[in-house]
Every structure is written in structure tokens, then in C-alpha cells.
ChimeraX commands (.cxc) that place a marker at each C-alpha (Angstrom):
marker #1 position 75.28,117.26,71.66 radius 0.5
marker #1 position 78.68,116.33,70.11 radius 0.5
marker #1 position 80.44,116.80,73.53 radius 0.5
marker #1 position 77.93,114.29,75.04 radius 0.5
marker #1 position 78.71,111.70,72.45 radius 0.5
marker #1 position 82.47,112.13,72.81 radius 0.5
marker #1 position 82.21,112.00,76.64 radius 0.5
marker #1 position 80.05,108.89,76.54 radius 0.5
marker #1 position 82.56,107.19,74.25 radius 0.5
marker #1 position 85.42,108.13,76.61 radius 0.5
marker #1 position 83.38,106.90,79.62 radius 0.5
marker #1 position 82.71,103.56,77.87 radius 0.5
marker #1 position 86.40,103.21,77.01 radius 0.5
marker #1 position 87.40,103.87,80.58 radius 0.5
marker #1 position 84.87,101.38,81.97 radius 0.5
marker #1 position 86.32,98.67,79.62 radius 0.5
marker #1 position 89.83,99.59,80.79 radius 0.5
marker #1 position 88.67,99.23,84.44 radius 0.5
marker #1 position 87.30,95.79,83.60 radius 0.5
marker #1 position 90.47,94.79,81.85 radius 0.5
marker #1 position 92.70,95.91,84.75 radius 0.5
marker #1 position 90.43,94.07,87.14 radius 0.5
marker #1 position 90.67,90.88,85.12 radius 0.5
marker #1 position 94.53,91.11,85.07 radius 0.5
marker #1 position 94.41,91.71,88.84 radius 0.5
marker #1 position 96.08,95.16,88.52 radius 0.5
marker #1 position 93.45,96.70,90.67 radius 0.5
marker #1 position 91.25,95.33,93.42 radius 0.5
marker #1 position 87.56,94.77,93.16 radius 0.5
marker #1 position 87.00,97.67,95.63 radius 0.5
marker #1 position 89.04,100.04,93.37 radius 0.5
marker #1 position 87.22,98.86,90.27 radius 0.5
marker #1 position 83.86,99.46,91.89 radius 0.5
marker #1 position 84.97,102.94,93.05 radius 0.5
marker #1 position 86.21,103.99,89.62 radius 0.5
marker #1 position 83.27,102.25,87.86 radius 0.5
marker #1 position 80.81,104.23,89.98 radius 0.5
marker #1 position 82.66,107.49,89.31 radius 0.5
marker #1 position 82.73,106.92,85.52 radius 0.5
marker #1 position 79.14,105.71,85.47 radius 0.5
marker #1 position 78.16,108.91,87.39 radius 0.5
marker #1 position 79.97,110.95,84.85 radius 0.5
marker #1 position 78.03,109.23,82.11 radius 0.5
marker #1 position 74.68,109.85,83.84 radius 0.5
marker #1 position 75.49,113.55,84.40 radius 0.5
marker #1 position 76.42,113.96,80.75 radius 0.5
marker #1 position 73.25,112.22,79.52 radius 0.5
marker #1 position 70.96,113.96,82.10 radius 0.5
marker #1 position 72.45,117.29,83.04 radius 0.5
marker #1 position 69.16,118.56,84.64 radius 0.5
marker #1 position 69.35,115.73,87.14 radius 0.5
marker #1 position 72.21,117.55,88.87 radius 0.5
marker #1 position 70.00,120.66,89.18 radius 0.5
marker #1 position 67.30,118.64,91.00 radius 0.5
marker #1 position 69.90,116.93,93.16 radius 0.5
marker #1 position 71.58,120.23,94.04 radius 0.5
marker #1 position 68.09,121.68,95.07 radius 0.5
marker #1 position 67.27,118.47,97.10 radius 0.5
marker #1 position 70.61,118.80,99.01 radius 0.5
marker #1 position 69.84,122.39,99.82 radius 0.5
marker #1 position 72.03,124.30,97.38 radius 0.5
marker #1 position 69.21,126.70,96.58 radius 0.5
marker #1 position 71.20,129.27,94.60 radius 0.5
marker #1 position 73.51,126.70,93.01 radius 0.5
marker #1 position 73.23,125.01,89.62 radius 0.5
marker #1 position 73.73,121.32,89.34 radius 0.5
marker #1 position 77.14,121.80,87.83 radius 0.5
marker #1 position 78.19,123.47,91.13 radius 0.5
marker #1 position 77.25,120.26,92.92 radius 0.5
marker #1 position 79.34,118.25,90.47 radius 0.5
marker #1 position 82.38,120.56,90.96 radius 0.5
marker #1 position 82.01,120.39,94.77 radius 0.5
marker #1 position 81.91,116.61,94.64 radius 0.5
marker #1 position 84.84,116.40,92.21 radius 0.5
marker #1 position 87.03,118.71,94.31 radius 0.5
marker #1 position 86.16,116.52,97.36 radius 0.5
marker #1 position 87.01,113.39,95.46 radius 0.5
marker #1 position 90.33,114.82,94.28 radius 0.5
marker #1 position 91.24,115.75,97.93 radius 0.5
marker #1 position 90.33,112.30,99.04 radius 0.5
marker #1 position 92.39,110.66,96.38 radius 0.5
marker #1 position 95.44,112.91,97.11 radius 0.5
marker #1 position 95.11,111.97,100.70 radius 0.5
marker #1 position 95.07,108.23,99.84 radius 0.5
marker #1 position 98.14,108.70,97.61 radius 0.5
marker #1 position 99.91,110.53,100.41 radius 0.5
marker #1 position 99.15,107.78,102.94 radius 0.5
marker #1 position 100.32,105.09,100.42 radius 0.5
marker #1 position 103.49,107.04,99.61 radius 0.5
marker #1 position 104.37,107.33,103.38 radius 0.5
marker #1 position 103.83,103.64,103.86 radius 0.5
marker #1 position 106.13,102.87,100.91 radius 0.5
marker #1 position 108.79,105.17,102.29 radius 0.5
marker #1 position 108.59,103.40,105.71 radius 0.5
marker #1 position 108.84,99.95,103.95 radius 0.5
marker #1 position 111.86,101.09,101.97 radius 0.5
marker #1 position 113.49,102.43,105.20 radius 0.5
marker #1 position 113.03,99.02,106.79 radius 0.5
marker #1 position 114.43,97.16,103.79 radius 0.5
marker #1 position 117.45,99.46,103.58 radius 0.5
marker #1 position 118.15,98.99,107.37 radius 0.5
marker #1 position 117.88,95.21,107.03 radius 0.5
marker #1 position 120.25,95.16,104.08 radius 0.5
marker #1 position 122.70,97.45,105.82 radius 0.5
marker #1 position 122.72,95.30,108.95 radius 0.5
marker #1 position 123.17,92.15,106.86 radius 0.5
marker #1 position 126.02,93.77,104.96 radius 0.5
marker #1 position 127.66,94.74,108.26 radius 0.5
marker #1 position 127.39,91.19,109.62 radius 0.5
marker #1 position 128.92,89.74,106.41 radius 0.5
marker #1 position 131.83,92.23,106.68 radius 0.5
marker #1 position 132.53,90.97,110.24 radius 0.5
marker #1 position 132.88,87.37,109.02 radius 0.5
marker link #1:1,2 radius 0.2
marker link #1:2,3 radius 0.2
marker link #1:3,4 radius 0.2
marker link #1:4,5 radius 0.2
marker link #1:5,6 radius 0.2
marker link #1:6,7 radius 0.2
marker link #1:7,8 radius 0.2
marker link #1:8,9 radius 0.2
marker link #1:9,10 radius 0.2
marker link #1:10,11 radius 0.2
marker link #1:11,12 radius 0.2
marker link #1:12,13 radius 0.2
marker link #1:13,14 radius 0.2
marker link #1:14,15 radius 0.2
marker link #1:15,16 radius 0.2
marker link #1:16,17 radius 0.2
marker link #1:17,18 radius 0.2
marker link #1:18,19 radius 0.2
marker link #1:19,20 radius 0.2
marker link #1:20,21 radius 0.2
marker link #1:21,22 radius 0.2
marker link #1:22,23 radius 0.2
marker link #1:23,24 radius 0.2
marker link #1:24,25 radius 0.2
marker link #1:25,26 radius 0.2
marker link #1:26,27 radius 0.2
marker link #1:27,28 radius 0.2
marker link #1:28,29 radius 0.2
marker link #1:29,30 radius 0.2
marker link #1:30,31 radius 0.2
marker link #1:31,32 radius 0.2
marker link #1:32,33 radius 0.2
marker link #1:33,34 radius 0.2
marker link #1:34,35 radius 0.2
marker link #1:35,36 radius 0.2
marker link #1:36,37 radius 0.2
marker link #1:37,38 radius 0.2
marker link #1:38,39 radius 0.2
marker link #1:39,40 radius 0.2
marker link #1:40,41 radius 0.2
marker link #1:41,42 radius 0.2
marker link #1:42,43 radius 0.2
marker link #1:43,44 radius 0.2
marker link #1:44,45 radius 0.2
marker link #1:45,46 radius 0.2
marker link #1:46,47 radius 0.2
marker link #1:47,48 radius 0.2
marker link #1:48,49 radius 0.2
marker link #1:49,50 radius 0.2
marker link #1:50,51 radius 0.2
marker link #1:51,52 radius 0.2
marker link #1:52,53 radius 0.2
marker link #1:53,54 radius 0.2
marker link #1:54,55 radius 0.2
marker link #1:55,56 radius 0.2
marker link #1:56,57 radius 0.2
marker link #1:57,58 radius 0.2
marker link #1:58,59 radius 0.2
marker link #1:59,60 radius 0.2
marker link #1:60,61 radius 0.2
marker link #1:61,62 radius 0.2
marker link #1:62,63 radius 0.2
marker link #1:63,64 radius 0.2
marker link #1:64,65 radius 0.2
marker link #1:65,66 radius 0.2
marker link #1:66,67 radius 0.2
marker link #1:67,68 radius 0.2
marker link #1:68,69 radius 0.2
marker link #1:69,70 radius 0.2
marker link #1:70,71 radius 0.2
marker link #1:71,72 radius 0.2
marker link #1:72,73 radius 0.2
marker link #1:73,74 radius 0.2
marker link #1:74,75 radius 0.2
marker link #1:75,76 radius 0.2
marker link #1:76,77 radius 0.2
marker link #1:77,78 radius 0.2
marker link #1:78,79 radius 0.2
marker link #1:79,80 radius 0.2
marker link #1:80,81 radius 0.2
marker link #1:81,82 radius 0.2
marker link #1:82,83 radius 0.2
marker link #1:83,84 radius 0.2
marker link #1:84,85 radius 0.2
marker link #1:85,86 radius 0.2
marker link #1:86,87 radius 0.2
marker link #1:87,88 radius 0.2
marker link #1:88,89 radius 0.2
marker link #1:89,90 radius 0.2
marker link #1:90,91 radius 0.2
marker link #1:91,92 radius 0.2
marker link #1:92,93 radius 0.2
marker link #1:93,94 radius 0.2
marker link #1:94,95 radius 0.2
marker link #1:95,96 radius 0.2
marker link #1:96,97 radius 0.2
marker link #1:97,98 radius 0.2
marker link #1:98,99 radius 0.2
marker link #1:99,100 radius 0.2
marker link #1:100,101 radius 0.2
marker link #1:101,102 radius 0.2
marker link #1:102,103 radius 0.2
marker link #1:103,104 radius 0.2
marker link #1:104,105 radius 0.2
marker link #1:105,106 radius 0.2
marker link #1:106,107 radius 0.2
marker link #1:107,108 radius 0.2
marker link #1:108,109 radius 0.2
marker link #1:109,110 radius 0.2
marker link #1:110,111 radius 0.2
marker link #1:111,112 radius 0.2
marker link #1:112,113 radius 0.2
view
């Protein structure tokens, strides 16, 4: 029971942080909704753990417990977020390369003059 209370407090704190970051335009509405849904889902699972058992059975995970479903979803989400970070990092590297080339060409033109 104590772990549920602590987890709900943490979830509420994180939801308020998401709202604050959205208000300061540090994250987009889409990102805020995604993280809000994730943390709301964590709160629901903590408050109603048997719900995951029913959901796992409904999906067809006959021998699995609800927590298995949560772990499967969490691993999938982590892989997706790592993929997004990788794509964003690649784009940033390409942008930096373009900027460096532009600056190098500009410096070369200035040296000719």
C-alpha cells in the first residue's frame, strides 16, 4: 500500500512538471500528451493492478500476468523512444555538418579577399 501512495505522489509530481514544461513551451503539446498518457497509465496500473490481468487475458496472453503486459509495453516504448532519439541525433549531426561547411566556405572566401 505504501508503494502505491509513493508512486501516485511521483506520478502527480511528474504530471505537474509536464504541465509546467508545456506552459513554458519547452515541450510540444504532442509530447505533453504522450508523456501525460504514459504517466496517467502508470497511475491507473498502480491503483488498479488487477486491470492489467484482465487486459492481458483480453489481448490473448493466456499464461501471462498483467505485469507481463506492462513490461512488454514498457520495453516497446523504450525501444520507440531510443529510435526517436537516434533519429533526432542523426538530424542534429547533419545540421551541424551543414553549418560547419557553411562557416568554412565563408572563412575561405574572407581569406581570399
